[in-house]
C-alpha positions as CSV (number, residue, x, y, z in Angstrom):
1,M,5.5,-20.2,-3.4
2,H,5.4,-16.9,-5.2
3,I,2.4,-14.4,-5.2
4,D,1.9,-11.5,-7.5
5,F,-0.3,-8.8,-6.0
6,F,-2.2,-6.4,-8.3
7,V,-3.4,-3.3,-6.5
8,E,-4.8,0.0,-7.6
9,E,-2.4,2.4,-5.9
10,I,0.9,2.7,-4.2
11,S,-0.5,3.2,-0.7
12,T,-1.8,-0.4,-0.9
13,E,1.7,-1.5,-1.8
14,Y,3.1,0.1,1.4
15,F,0.3,-1.5,3.4
16,L,1.0,-4.9,2.0
17,E,4.7,-4.6,2.6
18,S,4.0,-4.3,6.3
19,I,1.1,-6.7,6.8
20,L,2.1,-9.7,4.6
21,P,4.8,-11.0,6.9
22,K,2.4,-10.8,9.8
23,I,-0.2,-13.0,8.1
24,L,1.9,-15.5,6.2
25,I,4.4,-17.4,8.3
26,T,5.4,-19.8,5.5
27,D,8.2,-19.2,3.1
28,F,7.0,-17.3,0.1
29,S,8.2,-14.6,-2.3
30,Y,6.0,-11.9,-3.7
31,K,5.9,-8.9,-6.0
32,I,3.4,-6.0,-5.7
33,H,2.2,-4.3,-8.9
34,P,0.5,-0.9,-8.1
35,Y,-1.6,0.9,-10.8
36,Q,-2.9,4.4,-11.3
37,G,-6.4,3.7,-9.9
38,K,-9.1,1.2,-10.2
39,Q,-9.9,1.8,-13.9
40,D,-6.3,1.6,-14.9
41,L,-6.1,-1.7,-13.1
42,L,-9.2,-3.1,-14.6
43,K,-8.1,-2.0,-18.1
44,R,-4.6,-3.4,-17.9
45,L,-5.1,-6.5,-15.8
46,P,-6.5,-8.8,-18.5
47,Y,-3.3,-8.3,-20.6
48,R,-1.1,-9.1,-17.6
49,L,-3.1,-12.2,-16.7
50,R,-3.0,-13.5,-20.3
51,G,0.8,-13.1,-20.2
52,L,1.1,-14.9,-16.9
53,N,-1.2,-17.7,-17.9
54,K,1.2,-18.7,-20.7
55,W,3.8,-19.9,-18.2
56,I,2.4,-19.8,-14.6
57,P,3.6,-22.8,-12.5
58,V,1.5,-24.5,-9.9
59,D,3.2,-22.7,-7.0
60,H,2.7,-19.2,-8.5
61,K,-0.5,-17.4,-7.3
62,I,-2.2,-14.1,-8.0
63,F,-4.0,-11.8,-5.6
64,V,-6.0,-8.8,-6.8
65,L,-7.0,-6.2,-4.1
66,I,-9.2,-3.2,-4.9
67,D,-11.3,-0.6,-3.1
68,R,-15.0,-0.7,-3.5
69,D,-15.4,3.1,-3.3
70,N,-19.0,3.8,-4.5
71,D,-19.2,0.8,-6.8
72,D,-21.6,-2.0,-6.5
73,C,-19.6,-4.7,-4.6
74,H,-21.0,-7.7,-6.4
75,Q,-20.7,-6.1,-9.9
76,L,-17.2,-5.0,-9.2
77,K,-16.2,-8.5,-8.0
78,E,-17.8,-10.0,-11.1
79,N,-15.8,-7.6,-13.4
80,F,-12.5,-8.8,-12.0
81,E,-13.7,-12.4,-11.9
82,E,-14.6,-12.2,-15.6
83,A,-11.2,-10.6,-16.4
84,A,-9.4,-13.6,-14.8
85,L,-11.7,-16.3,-16.2
86,N,-11.4,-14.9,-19.8
87,T,-7.7,-15.6,-19.6
88,G,-8.2,-19.2,-18.6
89,L,-7.1,-18.8,-15.0
90,K,-9.2,-20.3,-12.2
91,T,-10.4,-18.2,-9.4
92,K,-11.3,-19.0,-5.8
93,S,-15.0,-18.4,-6.6
94,K,-14.8,-20.6,-9.7
95,P,-12.0,-23.2,-9.2
96,D,-11.2,-26.3,-11.3
97,E,-12.8,-29.7,-10.7
98,N,-10.3,-30.4,-7.9
99,G,-11.1,-27.1,-6.1
100,Q,-7.7,-25.6,-7.1
101,Y,-7.3,-22.0,-8.3
102,Q,-4.5,-19.6,-9.2
103,I,-6.1,-16.2,-8.5
104,I,-8.2,-14.6,-5.8
105,N,-10.0,-11.2,-6.0
106,R,-10.7,-9.3,-2.8
107,I,-12.4,-5.9,-2.2
108,A,-11.7,-3.5,0.6
109,I,-15.0,-2.0,1.7
110,E,-15.2,0.9,1.4
111,E,-11.6,1.9,1.1
112,L,-8.3,0.7,2.6
113,E,-8.7,3.2,5.4
114,A,-11.6,1.2,6.8
115,W,-9.1,-1.4,7.8
116,Y,-7.3,1.2,9.9
117,F,-10.5,1.9,11.7
118,G,-10.7,-1.8,12.3
119,D,-7.5,-1.7,14.4
120,I,-7.8,1.4,16.6
121,Q,-4.9,0.3,18.7
122,A,-2.6,0.5,15.6
123,L,-4.1,3.9,14.7
124,N,-3.5,5.1,18.2
125,S,0.1,3.8,18.2
126,A,0.8,5.7,15.0
127,Y,-1.1,8.8,16.1
128,P,-1.2,8.8,20.0
129,R,-3.7,11.7,20.2
130,I,-6.4,9.6,18.5
131,D,-8.9,8.3,21.1
132,I,-8.1,4.6,21.9
133,N,-11.9,4.1,22.3
134,L,-12.8,5.7,19.0
135,D,-14.2,2.4,17.8
136,K,-16.8,2.5,20.6
137,K,-18.4,5.6,19.1
138,A,-21.5,4.9,17.0
139,P,-20.1,6.2,13.6
140,Y,-17.1,3.9,13.9
141,R,-18.3,0.7,15.5
142,D,-18.5,-1.1,12.1
143,P,-15.5,0.0,10.0
144,D,-17.1,-1.3,6.8
145,A,-20.2,0.8,7.3
146,I,-18.7,4.2,7.9
147,R,-20.6,6.8,6.0
148,G,-19.2,9.7,4.1
149,G,-15.9,8.1,3.0
150,T,-13.5,6.4,5.4
151,W,-10.5,8.5,4.0
152,E,-12.3,11.7,4.7
153,K,-13.4,10.6,8.2
154,L,-9.9,9.5,9.1
155,V,-8.4,12.8,8.0
156,R,-11.0,14.7,9.9
157,E,-10.3,12.8,13.1
158,L,-6.5,13.4,12.7
159,R,-7.1,17.1,12.1
160,K,-9.4,17.3,15.2
161,K,-6.5,15.9,17.3
162,G,-4.1,18.5,16.1
163,Y,-2.2,16.6,13.4
164,K,-1.6,19.5,10.9
165,E,1.1,18.0,8.8
166,E,0.4,16.8,5.3
167,I,-1.7,13.7,5.5
168,T,-1.5,11.4,2.5
169,K,-2.8,7.8,1.9
170,T,0.8,6.6,1.4
171,K,2.0,8.2,4.6
172,L,-1.0,6.7,6.5
173,A,-0.3,3.3,5.1
174,Q,3.4,3.5,6.2
175,N,2.6,4.8,9.7
176,V,-0.4,2.6,10.7
177,S,0.3,-0.7,9.0
178,V,3.5,-1.3,11.0
179,Y,1.4,-1.5,14.2
180,M,-1.5,-3.5,12.9
181,N,-2.3,-7.0,14.3
182,P,-4.2,-9.1,11.7
183,S,-5.8,-11.2,14.4
184,R,-7.6,-8.3,16.1
185,N,-8.9,-6.3,13.1
186,S,-12.7,-5.9,13.4
187,S,-13.3,-5.1,9.7
188,H,-15.1,-7.9,8.1
189,S,-13.6,-7.1,4.7
190,F,-10.1,-7.2,6.2
191,Q,-10.9,-10.6,7.8
192,V,-12.0,-11.9,4.3
193,F,-8.8,-10.5,2.8
194,R,-6.7,-12.2,5.5
195,D,-8.4,-15.5,5.4
196,G,-8.4,-15.5,1.6
197,L,-4.7,-15.0,1.5
198,I,-4.1,-17.8,4.0
199,S,-6.3,-20.1,2.0
200,L,-4.5,-19.2,-1.2
201,V,-1.1,-20.4,0.1
202,N,-2.5,-23.4,1.9
203,Q,-4.1,-25.1,-1.1
C-alpha cells in the first residue's frame, strides 16, 4: 500500500516522519506533500487530486491533515470533502456502495501543537524542565480546548522553564515527535487522526 499525505506546512511533515512508523506496523510506502499554509493547500489540492484520480490504483490512498486554527471545524472539513468529491474520489465520510474510499480528511484541533500537550511525557523527554504534571493543570487538561493558541501557550511554557534558544514549529516537531507514544495521547483529535489512519490501511 502507498499513502500520499497532503499537509499545510513542513513541521507536519517532520511530525509524520516520526509518528507514522509507530502507528502503522504493516508494510507501506508513503510520500508527504507539504504546502505553504492552509489556503495554499486548499487552492492547489483539487488539481493534485484530479491528477491522481486519473490513474490511482486500489492500494493507493490519500490522507489530508490540516489545522483548524480559528476556522469552523465542520465548514473546514466540508471544504476539503467537497474538493475530494468534485474530483470523483470517495472519502471516508462519503464512501462508495461497498464502504470503500480512497481519501480521508482529518483536522488537528486547534493546531498540531495540541497533540504535544496530549503527550506530556514526550514533551518532558524532549524538554526535561517542562513539568511532567503539566497536563494536570486546569488550562491543559484538555489539549483540544486550550485557549489562546496552543503554539503560543507551548512557547510560553518553554520560555518560563528557561529554554531561550530559537523555538520554531519545525524544531518542536523534530524534538517532540520522536518521543511520542500514539497509544497514550490524550488529545481526541489525535486519536481520531490515529484511528482514521489505521482504518484507511485496513480497508
